[in-house]
Residue, then its C-alpha position, 0 to 999 in steps of 0.5 A: m785744085s786748092i781752095q784759093n784757086s777754086f774761089r778765084v774760078a768761082v768769082l771769075g765765073l760769077t763775074l762773067f755770068l753777070s757781065g753777060c747779062g747785058a745792061y741789067n742790074f739787081s733792080g731788074a732795070d733794063v737801061g739798054e745803052a743809056k748812060t744818062f737820065q734827066v728828070n725835068f721839073f714836075q710842075n704842080y697844076a693840081d693847085q690850079t683847079p677850083g677848091s684844090i689844096i695848095v701844097p708848097s714844094l709838092d712839085r719840087d719834092f716829087t721831082l727829087s723823089l723820082q730822081d732819087m729812085i732812078n739814081n738809087l736803082t740804076s747806074l745811070s748818071l743824072t744830067g740837066s739836059n740831053g739825057d738818054l732817058v727823059y722824064e717830064g710831066e706834071i702833077v695833075e691831081y691832089k685831093v682829099i675825099p671822105m671814104t667811110a662813114n661811122s654809125e652816126q653818118r660822119t666821115s671816119q676815114n679820108r683818102l688823099t690821092i695824088s696823080v701825075n702825068v708822065r712823059f718818058f722819052n728813051t733816045k736809044k729806044p724810041d719805041n719805049d716812049f710813053e705818056r701815062r697817068f699814075s695815081f696813088f692814095y693814102d687813107f687816114d683817120a678823118a679826125a687827123s688834119l691833113t697837115s699832121i699826116q702830110s709828110a708820111a702820106h707824101e712819102e708813101i705816095f711818092e714811093r709808090l708813084t716813083q716805083d710805078i714810073f720806074n717799072a713802066s719805063l725801065g722794068n721791061w717785065 
């Protein structure tokens, strides 16, 4: 058998093997028979609690971050309505608290925490539906202002939150 024929057989074998793996992809996501997903707008309710910090566009940025995560890790198509997989919820916590003190009893490190409540609906497998709260944090130097670290903090927190939501809904570990 020539090298060219051996290569063709290997490619065919790999193709058959991967197609036999069902609806899995390289991210490990199990989308089943789903073809579409929908991410409804995550309203920011955290800014309605007394003493909370108002962050314009937090809700939009988080919603887009979740859409991007699912879009990048699956072959599902994003839709505005009637999705096979539906994500909805709200941002329920956005707070900064002091974490550590220095020898003069002054705060040396703060922690920004963001929590979201997520409802996931799988129209193809209703047993996989859930409602759950996801949280993550970002620690930063107390001498830094929140606005100076906000972009980096949101990016890191959103990456972790969306990965946790993705794993809970499609990871099927």
